N, C-alpha and C positions, 0 to 999 in steps of 0.2 A: 626612289633617289633621297640620298640624306645629301642636301645642299647649303646646311650650315655646320659649322664646327667650332667649336669653344677652344680655345686656350690659357686655360687659368694661370697666370701669370705674378700673382702677387707678394708670390713669399718673399719672406725676409734672406734668404738663400745662407742660412747661419752657416751653414755647413764649407760654405768657399771664404767667410770672412780672414783677413782683411779684404779680400778683393772684390769682393759684394757690398764693402761698406757704401760705396756710394755709386756703382756699377751693376746694373740687376744681373745676375745669375744665368738668367735666360738670353745674355748677350755675351755671354764668354763664347770663346771664338773655337770651333772645334773644326781645325785643319783651316780653312778660309772662310766658312759660314756661322754666323752665331748659332747657338743650338736653338734658339727657336725657329730659325728659320728649317731646319730639318722637317719640324712638327709643320709647317705652315705646308712647305713642298708636298708632303708626305698627302696632306689632306687635301690639296687642288690639284696632285693627280689620281684621287679617286674622285672628281667631278663636285668636292664641295667646291662652293662659291660665294659664298657668304662666310667671312671667317672674325669673330667675336674675340678680342683679347680681351682679359679680364686683368688690369693692371694696379697699381701701387701707387705711393711716393715713390720719387726718384724713379720710376719705371719711364720716363717722358724717350730716354736712347731708342727704346722698342719702336714708340711712335716714328721719329726722326728715321728710324733705319727701313721703316717700308714704303717711305714717304718719297715724292722726288727729289732729287736735289742738282736743281739747276747750275751752279755753278759746276760743281765735278762732272755734271755730263758737258755740260759745253766745253772744259777744258780737253776730258777724252775724246769728244768730237774733234778737236781742231788737231789735235794731235795723233789723228787718227788711228787710235785707240780701240777699235769694234768691239773687239771680244771682250774688251773690261769694260765697255759703254752696255752693252747685250746684260752682262751679267751686273750689274749695278740698274737696269732698268726692268727687269725679269719678274720681279714682283710691286712693281710699284702700280701696276694699273690694279690691281685688286681691291674688291672692296673690303675694306677693315671697319669694325665698329672697336670703340676702346670706352671701356666702361672700368671706373674704379672700385673698387673694393677698397673701404674706408681703413679696416683695420683686418687684420691677419688674422679672421675667425674659420680657417678650414676649407677645405675642400668641397664640400658639402654648399656650405654659404657663396664660394667662390660661383659656384654652377647657379647657385638661386641668381646671381646679380644678372643671370642671363636672359632671363626668364622674359624679357620686353623685347628682346629680340628676335628670338627663338618662334615668336609667334604661335603658338602648338603644333609646332613640328619635331619628329624626331631630329635627333641632330648627334654628331659624334662630340667628344674630347679626347681633347691631346695634351700629354701632358709632356712638355719639351725636355726633364729631366731624363725621360725613357728615350731613348734615341735607337730607332729601328732600322738596320741596316738597310739602304736604300735599295730598293727593286724588290722587298720584300710583299706578299698577297695580303699579309695581317689583316689590315685595316680593311680592303677589297672582300675577303670572306666574310670578315665581320659585317659590312654591308648589306653581302649579300644574305647574310643569315637573318638579318633583322626583318630585310624585307620579304623573306619568305614567311616570317613567324611572328611577325607582327609584333615584336619584344625587341628587351633591352638587353643588347649582349655587350659581355664585358672579355676583356683577354687575359688571361691567367697563364703563368708560367712555373713549369716545376722546379722549387727552390731547393736548396740545401736544408738538412734540419735546423740547423745552426743558424738560417738566415729566416726562419719565420715568422720572428719579434718584427720584421722590416717590411712586413707585408699584412694586407686584408688575405685573409686565407679562408678558401670555401668548401661548404660540403655539400655534394651533388651528384646526382646520379650518372652515371654512362650512359648516352644516348648515341656512341659511335660516332668514325671520325674526328674526334676532339671535342666534339659538343658535351658538353653537360647541362642538365637541370640542376639548377641551383636550391640549396632546399636551403641555406645559410651560411651567413660569415661571419667569422671573427675578426677585428680589426688586432693587428699584431700582439698574437698570441703566445704566450710561452709552449716552449716545442712541445713538453707533457698535453697541455690543453687543446694543441693545435686538431682539427679534425680530419686534416689532410696537408699535403707538401704541395696544394695547388696555387700560388700567389694571384692574387692581381697583380697587374699590369695598366700603365698607365695610357690605354686606348678604350673608351666605350662609344658605346652607341646606345643612348638614353631615349626614350619615348619621354612626351611632355607632362606627365602624367606624375612623374618625382616631382617635380617641382609642388604639388600640392603637398608631398611628404617635407619635402626640404623647408615650405612656408610655418610648417607645424614641430617643426622636430627641435627639440632641447639638446643643448650642446651634450657630448660624448665625451668619448677621452681625450685628455687635454686640454679641455673646456672646450672644444673645438666640435662647429657645426658636421662631424662625418659622415662623409656621402654611404661608406661602408654601414651605417645604421640605417640610413636610407634603405638602400637597394634590403636589406634585410626586409623590410617592412612590404617592400615593393611587391619580391617575392613569395611574400606569405600571402598576396592578393590573387600574382598573375603570372604564370611562365617567366621567367629571368633566366639566360643562358651565360653557361662559359664558354670561351674559344680558345683551347690550350694552343699555346703559341711555341712550335718547336725550332725558330729560326733564330737569327743572332739578332740579338737586345744586347743595349748599350746602358748603364745605369750611370747615364753622365750628372747625376743629382752630388753623386761621394767621386772623391777627390781620386780613390785609385780607378775605379768605373770611369772615371772622365779621360784618367791618361790610357788605359785599354784604349777607350773610343780614338783618340787621338792617334794613337799609333798604326792600330787596325785600318781607319780609314786613311791614314796617308798611305799605305801602301797598298792601296787600292786605288790610288789617284794615279793615273798613268803620267802626269808631269814632275811628280817626286818622289814614287815606287825607287826608281833603280836608285838616286843619289840616296836615299831613306834607308833603304837596305843595308847598303854598304856601309852607312854610316854605323847602323845597328849593329850590325856584325863585328866591325872592327871592336865596337864599344864592348861585345859580351869577350870577343877573345883575348880584348887587356882584361877584362875582368878576370877572365880563368886564368891568366896568367898571371895575376898580378896575388 
């Protein structure tokens, strides 16, 4: 079983400036929860018990969010707001470790920072930018595959040809059931150079030997330590698999994707859906009539 999960959260959030100038991108609210909480709950639902968040400067709000808030809890208790109290307390009992990445040196470097806490075990990596619709079986399926094969498994999604420049793209052999044996990866290729349209998305199950590669890996594209480069080396040594996800993923690291996620998740919220749907229908009718 995979018991440890790593959450890289040290990026600068430049795509959301100026909102992220002083506030972590991971704390942007998606309906009523910050982005990173969706990922944390996803990992917890899969049995991960030790959660490692890689932070950077001006990221203390993440630590505060998952800490106990005694004054707030006391006020809610005295006012009899049990539902809100339970919501606030939901994740405050979980074991978190926080590691500061001193500079934004890439995803590979962020994952390397977690080595002392992973302690030689296979582990999950979840990027909170990629919000997977609650109730998805993506991570449980990846854990099952990784456990059965004793190998690294990365999540894939079929992307539009015009979008391949935004992703790590894999070349691999179809083994059936959405599983691919990866032969190589290319980081953000031009469409004409892409070996496929299967892009890597922000869910990984990594074996601990990835650290040996990351420790000696030279900076790659963008001057950063690229996880894609490390996975390429690993795939040349032993089997690495990709699992093609066909469910719903929101690219909440992009403004348009964030707005799409907000609308769709709000429409799925039983307390908001009726009123919000009425508002959206009225808005669209006004747009069409103007």
